[in-house]
C-alpha positions, 0 to 999 in steps of 0.5 A: 500500500502506498500512502497516496492510495490510502488517503484517497477521496473516500478516506478524506471524506470519512476522516473528520468526526466533529466533536468525537474521537480525535476531534473531541474537545478533551482531545483537541483542546490540550493539543492546541493549547500545548502547541500554541505555548511551544510556538510562542510568538513564532510561526508553526509548520505542520507536517501531514496537515491533513484536513486541518484537525489541529491546524485550523484551531491553532490558526484561530488561536492566532498562531500562523500555520503552514502545512505540508500534505501529500494527499490532494483529497485531504487538502480539498477537505481542509479547504472547506474550513480554511483558505490558502491565505489562512493556512498555506499548504505545500503539496508533498512528502513530509520527509522532503517537501520544503515550505518557505521561511523559517519556523519556531515550531514544526509538529507531527501529530497522531502517529503520523511519522509512522506513515513513513515506512522505512527508518531512512525516511523517518530520519529524513523527516527529522532532517526536514524539520531541522532545516525549517527551524530557527535556532532554538526551534522545536520539533514535536512528535505525538506517537504511540508506543508499540504494543508488542507486550500484548502479542500472545506467543505465536500471534501477530495481531492485537485488538486495540479498541472495540466498541459497538459498531467498530473494532480496531486491530493491528497486525505486526511484522516484527522483522521489519517493524511494520504494522497494518492498522485495520479499522472495521465498521459495521451495523446490524447486518452481515456486511462490514467495511474495513479501512487499512493503513500501513505504518513503521513503528518506532520505539522512543529510544530509536526516535531519540537516536534519530533526533541526535543524528539530525542535531536535536536534543530531547527537551521533554517527553510526556504521556499526553498533551496535558503533561502526564508522566511518561511511564512504562505503561504509557500507550503513547507519548508527546516528545519535544525535541529542540535545535540548540540555540546558537551560542 
């Protein structure tokens, strides 16, 4: 599966769930609050801006936001909420595309760095963030912790969410650090719909090494956007990396 094929028109039209899921105020509010704090008086660049779930409310907070996005259908969905003057978007891959200017903040939310399916591409993403940042600028990544401890011996899949009408499960290829996320939606009949997306999972320590290779230092790591402690039991993390200011 190529990312261009995953994030097609159908995926873009289904992506937004206003008021629920990752669009719920209790999820989105702390995300926007923390990013606005980190941006300060500078400008922000969102890698894989998508339909503007975070970029739109962040811009409404007064932070100038530019986006990079690979999928034209996702950009079309964003354009129903904000025009090019409000949130400029460069069409391209977050590992290589270049946006004009310099930024105090580059950020990647909701596991999106794992959409890059090789370690080399993920390191290139760090390099791309570094080239866009001012000295002292920050690169923020929200990412899940691989749930390999939940894999029964000899099995390759974990169910990470189940509720009426929906089951989410991941299948693991531990040799390549690949995961395919399967999202099953169904009603009362016998038919179901499935949406699949491929990922390369990254352990926090590996992410930190990528940062060191590209000139970043780990500044903070928390379990969520509200600042909860990151522990061995945390299912995800928000990691803030910083380019050292010039001496």
